[in-house]
N, CA, C and O of each residue as an XYZ file, in Angstrom:
316
protein
N      -6.965      0.607      7.519
C      -7.588     -0.355      6.660
C      -8.240     -1.423      7.506
O      -7.804     -1.669      8.631
N      -9.256     -2.054      7.003
C      -9.987     -3.081      7.742
C      -9.218     -4.404      7.729
O      -8.806     -4.895      6.678
N      -9.039     -4.963      8.921
C      -8.350     -6.255      9.005
C      -9.269     -7.201      9.759
O      -9.710     -6.884     10.863
N      -9.562     -8.354      9.181
C     -10.345     -9.325      9.884
C      -9.513     -9.941     10.960
O      -8.487    -10.553     10.663
N      -9.911     -9.808     12.206
C      -9.082    -10.241     13.339
C      -9.042    -11.748     13.510
O      -8.233    -12.246     14.292
N      -9.878    -12.486     12.813
C      -9.804    -13.954     12.885
C      -8.860    -14.504     11.822
O      -8.107    -15.440     12.088
N      -8.893    -13.943     10.645
C      -8.095    -14.467      9.555
C      -6.916    -13.575      9.184
O      -6.020    -13.998      8.453
N      -6.915    -12.349      9.685
C      -5.893    -11.332      9.353
C      -5.849    -10.964      7.894
O      -4.813    -10.536      7.385
N      -6.980    -11.130      7.210
C      -7.066    -10.694      5.831
C      -7.330     -9.205      5.796
O      -7.942     -8.641      6.703
N      -6.857     -8.580      4.731
C      -7.058     -7.135      4.557
C      -7.767     -6.895      3.258
O      -7.742     -7.737      2.361
N      -8.402     -5.748      3.148
C      -9.189     -5.419      1.983
C      -9.018     -3.926      1.682
O      -9.560     -3.074      2.387
N      -8.254     -3.623      0.623
C      -8.018     -2.239      0.272
C      -9.326     -1.527     -0.088
O      -9.404     -0.304      0.023
N     -10.314     -2.240     -0.500
C     -11.597     -1.605     -0.858
C     -12.185     -0.836      0.315
O     -12.869      0.166      0.103
N     -11.940     -1.270      1.539
C     -12.446     -0.556      2.699
C     -11.810      0.840      2.747
O     -12.509      1.830      2.964
N     -10.493      0.924      2.547
C      -9.800      2.175      2.526
C     -10.337      3.062      1.403
O     -10.580      4.252      1.601
N     -10.519      2.467      0.223
C     -10.988      3.241     -0.910
C     -12.392      3.777     -0.652
O     -12.676      4.914     -1.030
N     -13.246      3.040     -0.048
C     -14.590      3.490      0.270
C     -14.563      4.610      1.305
O     -15.241      5.626      1.154
N     -13.772      4.414      2.354
C     -13.693      5.408      3.429
C     -13.039      6.716      2.945
O     -13.379      7.794      3.432
N     -12.137      6.624      2.024
C     -11.401      7.811      1.537
C     -12.385      8.797      0.933
O     -12.193     10.010      1.019
N     -13.440      8.272      0.323
C     -14.435      9.168     -0.324
C     -15.211      9.995      0.709
O     -15.800     11.023      0.376
N     -15.204      9.539      1.945
C     -15.983     10.206      3.033
C     -15.138     11.140      3.851
O     -15.667     11.839      4.715
N     -13.851     11.182      3.618
C     -12.917     12.066      4.414
C     -12.934     13.443      3.791
O     -12.793     13.574      2.575
N     -13.104     14.477      4.607
C     -13.127     15.837      4.078
C     -11.823     16.230      3.397
O     -10.761     15.747      3.790
N     -11.875     17.094      2.386
C     -10.686     17.564      1.731
C      -9.735     18.222      2.770
O     -10.171     18.797      3.767
N      -8.446     18.110      2.492
C      -7.436     18.738      3.360
C      -6.995     17.838      4.523
O      -6.131     18.221      5.313
N      -7.584     16.653      4.624
C      -7.184     15.718      5.660
C      -6.177     14.711      5.090
O      -6.296     14.294      3.938
N      -5.217     14.336      5.879
C      -4.216     13.341      5.474
C      -4.840     11.933      5.573
O      -5.367     11.552      6.618
N      -4.772     11.187      4.489
C      -5.335      9.863      4.453
C      -4.184      8.848      4.401
O      -3.330      8.923      3.516
N      -4.162      7.916      5.332
C      -3.114      6.887      5.427
C      -3.734      5.518      5.347
O      -4.646      5.200      6.109
N      -3.258      4.717      4.447
C      -3.666      3.282      4.375
C      -2.639      2.519      5.164
O      -1.437      2.664      4.939
N      -3.113      1.693      6.103
C      -2.205      1.055      7.043
C      -1.895     -0.395      6.800
O      -1.027     -0.938      7.482
N      -2.549     -1.056      5.872
C      -2.157     -2.444      5.616
C      -2.767     -2.945      4.314
O      -3.681     -2.329      3.766
N      -2.255     -4.061      3.830
C      -2.813     -4.663      2.658
C      -2.135     -4.259      1.362
O      -2.632     -4.550      0.274
N      -0.991     -3.581      1.483
C      -0.278     -3.162      0.278
C       0.801     -4.194     -0.025
O       1.772     -4.322      0.721
N       0.626     -4.944     -1.137
C       1.534     -6.027     -1.440
C       2.221     -5.895     -2.779
O       3.260     -6.519     -2.992
N       1.672     -5.098     -3.702
C       2.231     -5.013     -5.042
C       2.040     -3.594     -5.569
O       1.286     -2.803     -5.002
N       2.729     -3.287     -6.657
C       2.667     -1.982     -7.265
C       1.228     -1.588     -7.651
O       0.867     -0.418     -7.523
N       0.408     -2.530     -8.115
C      -0.963     -2.232     -8.473
C      -1.754     -1.697     -7.257
O      -2.635     -0.854     -7.424
N      -1.450     -2.175     -6.052
C      -2.110     -1.705     -4.862
C      -1.760     -0.225     -4.622
O      -2.629      0.596     -4.328
N      -0.477      0.083     -4.755
C      -0.020      1.462     -4.591
C      -0.697      2.398     -5.587
O      -1.160      3.479     -5.224
N      -0.748      1.970     -6.842
C      -1.364      2.775     -7.893
C      -2.819      3.036     -7.567
O      -3.279      4.173     -7.672
N      -3.556      2.003     -7.172
C      -5.004      2.171     -6.858
C      -5.165      3.146     -5.723
O      -6.075      3.973     -5.770
N      -4.339      3.095     -4.713
C      -4.457      3.982     -3.538
C      -4.103      5.417     -3.925
O      -4.810      6.348     -3.537
N      -3.036      5.611     -4.672
C      -2.647      6.976     -5.099
C      -3.744      7.595     -5.978
O      -4.082      8.770     -5.831
N      -4.292      6.784     -6.892
C      -5.364      7.296     -7.749
C      -6.599      7.657     -6.951
O      -7.373      8.508     -7.388
N      -6.815      7.036     -5.786
C      -7.963      7.348     -4.939
C      -7.708      8.502     -3.980
O      -8.584      8.866     -3.196
N      -6.500      9.082     -4.040
C      -6.188     10.227     -3.202
C      -5.583      9.885     -1.884
O      -5.556     10.739     -0.998
N      -5.089      8.678     -1.696
C      -4.426      8.310     -0.454
C      -3.058      8.961     -0.436
O      -2.314      8.906     -1.415
N      -2.738      9.575      0.685
C      -1.475     10.346      0.799
C      -0.275      9.600      1.295
O       0.856      9.955      0.961
N      -0.497      8.533      2.116
C       0.599      7.810      2.713
C       0.177      6.339      2.908
O      -1.008      6.018      2.994
N       1.166      5.488      2.972
C       0.914      4.048      3.150
C       1.943      3.469      4.103
O       3.135      3.762      4.014
N       1.459      2.644      5.010
C       2.364      1.893      5.888
C       2.568      0.494      5.287
O       1.621     -0.286      5.178
N       3.779      0.197      4.909
C       4.068     -1.056      4.268
C       5.008     -1.829      5.179
O       6.118     -1.368      5.449
N       4.595     -2.979      5.654
C       5.435     -3.748      6.533
C       5.514     -5.196      6.158
O       6.597     -5.705      5.869
N       4.380     -5.878      6.155
C       4.328     -7.305      5.892
C       4.931     -7.672      4.558
O       5.685     -8.641      4.471
N       4.621     -6.924      3.514
C       5.172     -7.294      2.178
C       6.669     -7.142      2.182
O       7.350     -7.881      1.471
N       7.225     -6.207      2.958
C       8.674     -6.071      3.045
C       9.299     -7.227      3.825
O      10.318     -7.784      3.417
N       8.687     -7.574      4.930
C       9.215     -8.663      5.762
C       9.223     -9.979      5.044
O      10.133    -10.789      5.222
N       8.208    -10.203      4.226
C       8.086    -11.487      3.491
C       8.941    -11.505      2.233
O       9.090    -12.555      1.607
N       9.499    -10.375      1.857
C      10.296    -10.308      0.635
C      11.699    -10.854      0.861
O      12.278    -10.699      1.937
N      12.237    -11.501     -0.181
C      13.599    -12.007     -0.128
C      14.607    -10.859     -0.242
O      15.728    -10.956      0.257
N      14.193     -9.769     -0.906
C      15.075     -8.603     -1.090
C      14.265     -7.365     -0.851
O      13.479     -6.945     -1.700
N      14.462     -6.765      0.334
C      13.665     -5.603      0.713
C      13.855     -4.427     -0.233
O      12.894     -3.740     -0.579
N      15.083     -4.198     -0.646
C      15.358     -3.103     -1.613
C      14.581     -3.287     -2.923
O      13.975     -2.347     -3.436
N      14.612     -4.521     -3.454
C      13.856     -4.788     -4.659
C      12.334     -4.575     -4.449
O      11.646     -4.039     -5.317
N      11.847     -4.997     -3.309
C      10.417     -4.860     -3.026
C      10.021     -3.399     -2.924
O       8.976     -3.001     -3.439
N      10.838     -2.602     -2.269
C      10.564     -1.139     -2.178
C      10.587     -0.513     -3.569
O       9.724      0.299     -3.900
N      11.563     -0.885     -4.376
C      11.590     -0.374     -5.768
C      10.339     -0.770     -6.528
O       9.753      0.044     -7.242
N       9.927     -2.034     -6.371
C       8.716     -2.470     -7.074
C       7.496     -1.664     -6.617
O       6.732     -1.189     -7.457
N       7.300     -1.503     -5.329
C       6.169     -0.739     -4.808
C       6.177      0.706     -5.300
O       5.126      1.284     -5.577
N       7.361      1.274     -5.404
C       7.507      2.662     -5.833
C       7.434      2.796     -7.372
O       7.262      3.897     -7.894
N       7.565      1.668     -8.085
C       7.584      1.770     -9.546
C       8.911      2.226    -10.073
O       8.988      2.840    -11.138
N       9.967      1.931     -9.335
C      11.322      2.305     -9.745
C      12.041      1.085    -10.301
O      12.055      0.036     -9.656
N      12.626      1.195    -11.457
C      13.334      0.030    -12.048
C      14.535     -0.368    -11.192
O      15.168      0.472    -10.552
N      14.826     -1.636    -11.196
C      16.002     -2.166    -10.478
C      17.257     -1.595    -11.121
O      17.279     -1.399    -12.336
N      18.310     -1.321    -10.341
C      19.526     -0.805    -10.912
C      20.202     -1.896    -11.772
O      20.122     -3.091    -11.486
N      20.856     -1.427    -12.816
C      21.566     -2.424    -13.649
C      22.881     -2.730    -12.989
O      23.518     -1.860    -12.396
N      23.279     -3.967    -13.098
C      24.537     -4.400    -12.472
C      25.607     -4.630    -13.542
O      26.434     -5.535    -13.435
N      25.568     -3.803    -14.551
C      26.558     -3.963    -15.666
C      27.861     -3.365    -15.314
O      28.795     -3.405    -16.115
């Protein structure tokens, strides 16, 4: 994914544009800019096969909850 080296901003649209140019049968990995479930959904719908998620986990108060959110898995009930 494109990362501005001065501001460290990321733009998933770069990955989405590049994915259209990658030949079928190639593994496509998005390497940054994934912060919420909507990002994951957009990437999956565009045919992205894998994602490296780091910063959003590190910044999360609860890594397990953040992983569940990104995967679209409900939090376990504590009843």
